[in-house]
C-alpha positions as CSV (number, residue, x, y, z in Angstrom):
1,X,-137.7,-35.1,159.8
2,X,-139.1,-31.9,158.2
3,X,-137.1,-30.8,155.2
4,X,-135.8,-27.2,155.5
5,X,-137.6,-24.4,153.9
6,X,-136.4,-23.3,150.4
7,X,-135.0,-19.8,150.3
8,X,-136.6,-18.0,147.4
9,X,-134.8,-14.7,146.4
10,X,-137.1,-11.9,145.3
11,X,-137.0,-8.3,144.6
12,X,-138.6,-6.2,147.3
13,X,-141.2,-4.4,145.2
14,X,-144.9,-5.0,146.0
15,X,-145.4,-6.7,142.6
16,X,-142.3,-8.9,142.9
17,X,-143.3,-10.1,146.4
18,X,-146.7,-11.0,145.2
19,X,-145.3,-12.9,142.2
20,X,-142.8,-14.7,144.6
21,X,-145.6,-15.6,146.9
22,X,-147.6,-17.1,144.0
23,X,-144.6,-19.3,143.1
24,X,-143.8,-20.2,146.7
25,X,-147.4,-21.3,147.2
26,X,-147.3,-23.4,144.1
27,X,-144.1,-25.0,145.0
28,X,-145.4,-26.0,148.5
29,X,-148.8,-27.2,146.9
30,X,-146.9,-29.4,144.4
31,X,-144.0,-30.7,146.5
32,X,-144.9,-30.2,150.1
33,X,-141.7,-28.2,150.7
34,X,-142.0,-25.0,152.7
35,X,-140.7,-21.9,151.0
36,X,-139.4,-18.6,152.7
37,X,-139.1,-15.4,150.7
38,X,-135.7,-13.5,151.0
39,X,-135.9,-10.0,149.8
40,X,-132.9,-8.7,147.7
41,X,-132.3,-5.1,146.7
42,X,-131.2,-4.6,143.1
43,X,-129.6,-1.7,141.3
44,X,-132.7,-1.2,139.3
45,X,-134.7,-0.7,142.6
46,X,-132.5,2.0,143.9
47,X,-131.4,3.9,140.8
48,X,-133.7,6.5,139.4
49,X,-132.0,6.5,136.0
50,X,-133.8,5.3,133.0
51,X,-133.3,1.6,132.4
52,X,-131.8,2.2,129.0
53,X,-129.0,4.2,130.8
54,X,-128.2,1.7,133.4
55,X,-128.0,-1.5,131.5
56,X,-131.6,-2.6,130.8
57,X,-133.8,-4.7,133.0
58,X,-130.8,-7.0,133.6
59,X,-130.2,-4.6,136.5
60,X,-133.2,-6.2,138.3
61,X,-131.8,-9.7,137.8
62,X,-128.1,-9.5,138.5
63,X,-128.3,-9.1,142.3
64,X,-130.6,-12.0,142.6
65,X,-128.3,-14.1,140.5
66,X,-125.4,-13.1,142.7
67,X,-127.3,-14.2,145.8
68,X,-128.2,-17.5,144.1
69,X,-124.6,-18.2,143.0
70,X,-123.3,-17.2,146.5
71,X,-125.6,-19.6,148.3
72,X,-127.7,-16.9,150.0
73,X,-130.8,-18.3,148.4
74,X,-131.8,-21.5,146.7
75,X,-133.9,-20.2,143.9
76,X,-135.0,-16.8,142.5
77,X,-138.2,-15.6,140.8
78,X,-138.2,-12.9,138.1
79,X,-140.6,-11.6,135.7
80,X,-139.5,-13.5,132.6
81,X,-139.2,-10.3,130.5
82,X,-136.6,-9.0,133.0
83,X,-134.2,-11.9,132.1
84,X,-131.3,-11.2,129.7
85,X,-131.8,-13.4,126.7
86,X,-128.4,-15.0,127.0
87,X,-127.9,-17.8,129.3
88,X,-126.1,-17.1,132.6
89,X,-123.1,-19.3,133.7
90,X,-124.0,-21.5,136.6
91,X,-127.7,-20.8,136.5
92,X,-130.6,-22.8,134.9
93,X,-134.1,-21.7,134.0
94,X,-135.8,-24.4,136.0
95,X,-139.4,-23.5,135.6
96,X,-141.9,-21.2,133.9
97,X,-145.3,-21.5,135.7
98,X,-148.5,-21.1,133.6
99,X,-148.4,-17.8,131.9
100,X,-150.9,-15.0,132.7
101,X,-152.3,-12.5,130.3
102,X,-149.4,-11.3,128.1
103,X,-151.1,-8.1,126.9
104,X,-150.4,-4.4,127.6
105,X,-153.1,-2.3,129.3
106,X,-153.9,1.4,129.3
107,X,-154.8,3.2,132.6
108,X,-156.3,6.6,132.0
109,X,-158.5,8.9,134.0
110,X,-162.3,8.8,133.7
111,X,-162.3,5.4,131.9
112,X,-160.8,6.9,128.8
113,X,-159.6,4.6,126.0
114,X,-156.7,5.5,123.7
115,X,-159.1,6.9,121.1
116,X,-160.7,9.2,123.7
117,X,-157.4,11.0,124.6
118,X,-156.9,14.5,123.2
119,X,-154.1,15.3,120.8
120,X,-150.9,15.9,122.7
121,X,-151.9,13.7,125.7
122,X,-149.0,12.6,127.8
123,X,-148.7,8.8,128.2
124,X,-146.1,7.5,130.5
125,X,-144.0,4.4,129.8
126,X,-140.5,3.3,130.4
127,X,-140.6,0.9,127.5
128,X,-139.4,1.9,123.9
129,X,-141.4,-1.0,122.6
130,X,-144.7,0.4,124.1
131,X,-143.7,4.0,123.1
132,X,-143.2,3.0,119.4
133,X,-146.4,1.1,119.2
134,X,-148.3,3.9,120.9
135,X,-147.1,6.3,118.4
136,X,-147.9,3.9,115.6
137,X,-151.4,3.9,116.8
138,X,-151.7,7.6,117.6
139,X,-148.9,9.8,116.3
140,X,-150.3,12.9,117.9
141,X,-149.6,11.6,121.4
142,X,-146.6,12.5,123.6
143,X,-144.9,9.5,125.3
144,X,-143.1,10.4,128.5
145,X,-140.3,8.1,130.0
146,X,-141.1,7.1,133.6
147,X,-139.7,4.8,136.2
148,X,-141.1,3.5,139.6
149,X,-143.2,0.6,140.7
150,X,-146.9,0.2,139.4
151,X,-148.3,2.1,142.3
152,X,-146.1,5.2,141.6
153,X,-147.0,5.1,138.0
154,X,-150.8,4.9,138.7
155,X,-150.5,7.9,141.1
156,X,-149.0,10.0,138.3
157,X,-152.3,9.5,136.4
158,X,-154.6,10.1,139.3
159,X,-152.5,13.2,140.3
160,X,-152.8,14.6,136.9
161,X,-149.0,14.5,136.0
162,X,-149.8,12.2,133.1
163,X,-153.0,11.5,131.1
164,X,-152.4,7.8,131.0
165,X,-149.8,5.1,131.5
166,X,-149.3,1.7,129.9
167,X,-148.5,-1.3,132.0
168,X,-148.6,-5.1,131.9
169,X,-152.2,-6.3,132.3
170,X,-150.9,-9.3,134.3
171,X,-148.9,-7.2,136.7
172,X,-151.9,-5.0,137.4
173,X,-154.1,-8.1,138.0
174,X,-151.5,-9.6,140.3
175,X,-151.5,-6.5,142.7
176,X,-155.3,-6.2,142.6
177,X,-155.4,-3.1,140.3
178,X,-157.1,-4.7,137.3
179,X,-160.1,-2.4,137.8
180,X,-157.8,0.6,137.0
181,X,-157.4,-0.7,133.4
182,X,-159.4,1.3,130.9
183,X,-158.3,-0.6,127.7
184,X,-156.4,-3.8,127.1
185,X,-154.5,-3.7,123.8
186,X,-155.0,-6.7,121.5
187,X,-152.0,-8.4,120.0
188,X,-152.4,-6.8,116.6
189,X,-152.5,-3.3,118.3
190,X,-149.5,-3.8,120.6
191,X,-147.3,-6.8,120.5
192,X,-146.1,-7.7,124.0
193,X,-142.4,-7.9,125.2
194,X,-141.0,-11.4,124.9
195,X,-141.8,-13.2,128.1
196,X,-144.5,-10.7,129.3
197,X,-147.1,-12.2,131.6
198,X,-144.9,-15.1,132.5
199,X,-142.6,-15.8,135.6
200,X,-139.2,-17.4,135.6
201,X,-137.8,-19.6,138.3
202,X,-134.1,-20.1,138.3
203,X,-131.7,-22.2,140.5
204,X,-128.0,-23.1,140.4
205,X,-127.1,-25.4,137.5
206,X,-125.1,-27.6,139.9
207,X,-128.3,-28.6,141.8
208,X,-130.1,-31.0,139.5
209,X,-132.3,-32.3,142.4
210,X,-133.8,-28.8,143.0
211,X,-134.2,-28.2,139.3
212,X,-136.2,-31.3,139.2
213,X,-138.3,-30.3,142.1
214,X,-139.0,-26.9,140.6
215,X,-140.0,-28.5,137.3
216,X,-143.1,-29.7,139.0
217,X,-144.5,-26.1,138.8
218,X,-143.5,-25.5,135.2
219,X,-146.0,-25.4,132.5
220,X,-144.9,-27.1,129.3
221,X,-146.5,-24.6,126.8
222,X,-145.4,-21.5,128.7
223,X,-141.8,-22.9,128.8
224,X,-141.9,-23.6,125.1
225,X,-143.2,-20.1,124.4
226,X,-140.5,-18.6,126.7
227,X,-137.8,-20.5,124.8
228,X,-139.0,-19.2,121.4
229,X,-139.4,-15.6,122.5
230,X,-136.0,-15.5,124.3
231,X,-134.3,-17.1,121.3
232,X,-135.8,-14.3,119.2
233,X,-134.3,-11.6,121.5
234,X,-131.0,-13.4,121.7
235,X,-130.7,-13.8,117.9
236,X,-131.6,-10.1,117.3
237,X,-129.0,-9.1,119.9
238,X,-131.8,-6.8,121.0
239,X,-131.6,-4.5,124.1
240,X,-133.9,-2.5,126.3
241,X,-133.5,0.4,123.9
242,X,-134.9,-1.7,121.0
243,X,-138.6,-1.6,120.3
244,X,-139.0,-5.4,119.9
245,X,-142.2,-7.4,120.4
246,X,-142.7,-11.2,120.3
247,X,-145.3,-13.6,121.4
248,X,-145.6,-17.4,121.0
249,X,-148.5,-19.7,122.0
250,X,-149.6,-23.3,121.5
251,X,-149.2,-26.7,122.9
252,X,-147.8,-29.3,120.3
253,X,-147.5,-26.6,117.7
254,X,-146.3,-23.1,118.5
255,X,-147.5,-20.1,116.5
256,X,-145.3,-17.0,116.9
257,X,-145.3,-13.4,115.8
258,X,-142.6,-10.9,116.1
259,X,-142.0,-7.1,115.3
260,X,-139.2,-4.6,115.4
261,X,-140.2,-1.0,115.1
262,X,-138.5,2.4,114.6
263,X,-138.6,4.4,117.9
264,X,-141.1,6.8,116.5
265,X,-143.4,4.1,115.4
266,X,-143.4,5.1,111.8
267,X,-141.9,2.0,110.5
268,X,-142.5,-1.7,111.5
269,X,-141.0,-4.9,110.4
270,X,-143.2,-7.9,111.2
271,X,-142.7,-11.7,110.9
272,X,-144.7,-14.8,111.9
273,X,-144.4,-18.5,111.7
274,X,-145.1,-21.8,113.4
275,X,-143.1,-24.9,114.5
276,X,-143.5,-27.9,116.7
277,X,-143.0,-27.0,120.4
278,X,-139.8,-29.1,120.4
279,X,-138.3,-26.7,117.8
280,X,-139.2,-23.5,119.9
281,X,-135.6,-22.2,119.9
282,X,-135.3,-22.5,116.1
283,X,-138.7,-20.8,115.6
284,X,-137.4,-17.7,117.4
285,X,-134.2,-17.8,115.6
286,X,-135.8,-18.1,112.2
287,X,-138.1,-15.1,112.8
288,X,-135.1,-13.1,114.0
289,X,-133.2,-14.1,110.8
290,X,-136.1,-12.9,108.7
291,X,-136.4,-9.6,110.4
292,X,-132.6,-9.0,110.2
293,X,-132.7,-9.8,106.5
294,X,-135.3,-7.1,106.1
295,X,-133.3,-4.5,107.9
296,X,-134.2,-4.8,111.7
297,X,-130.7,-4.0,112.7
298,X,-131.2,-0.4,111.9
299,X,-133.7,-0.2,114.8
300,X,-131.7,-2.2,117.3
301,X,-129.1,0.0,119.0
302,X,-128.2,-1.7,122.3
303,X,-126.6,-5.1,123.0
304,X,-128.0,-5.2,126.6
305,X,-131.1,-7.4,127.1
306,X,-134.5,-6.6,128.5
307,X,-137.6,-4.5,128.3
308,X,-139.7,-2.4,130.6
309,X,-140.3,-3.6,134.1
310,X,-144.0,-3.8,134.4
């Protein structure tokens, strides 16, 4: 007898559907279980307010988690950086598939790189982290808060409303727009959001059988990095209005760097360290403690968790 299809809850944006399809295909390939995608509308998809005003990117997660806990879906897929850092009651992070490019990317007209843009150029981003690091690189630029899916943001460049936008390189690649990228920022230029480039697969905590099945699509190194980066955010109590970057990588040994910036980019606190992958949580906590000792709390103004969407 054929097992029933797993119901995968997903946001309805083009990027979210592509990401969910990638995970669905991986689950079927690894386990043989069919997967059907169930679209869920979230507050973040229907509100036009800035994310910092409506509770951070957790607004993209809550409706999916409600559908999960209510039995409407069996699992949910999120961009990992959308997940609030604190654990959710009744839900477990079952898998983090192999991580894609974690870096940020510039999309500007006529192939322009950041150095090519004129003074006063308008660069769109919904992320205080990206805005702060852009201003640290070029204090003469104007960062403009924007919302909308990747396609909407790209059109603002081609239509001349903005000179450029900054988006996640992985997200652009997933929706086939990697050719629009005019510059990829290296990690020492723009530290990514914790979890950027990775996907998160959640299921109910009371379903260990499904959690075990989903673990077959998880990547050990990507999961360890996720744990370290999320523990950094949780220990900092950093929200979507806090310019926080964090990135960990490695297999047996994790190397991690973290940064907290002032919103205008004029001040930055940075920390780095390493630890065995088994100590990923402690590594993130230790870097957060170092940053807090050096005054990071002055730049962290919101307890809600999350960063820019894509």
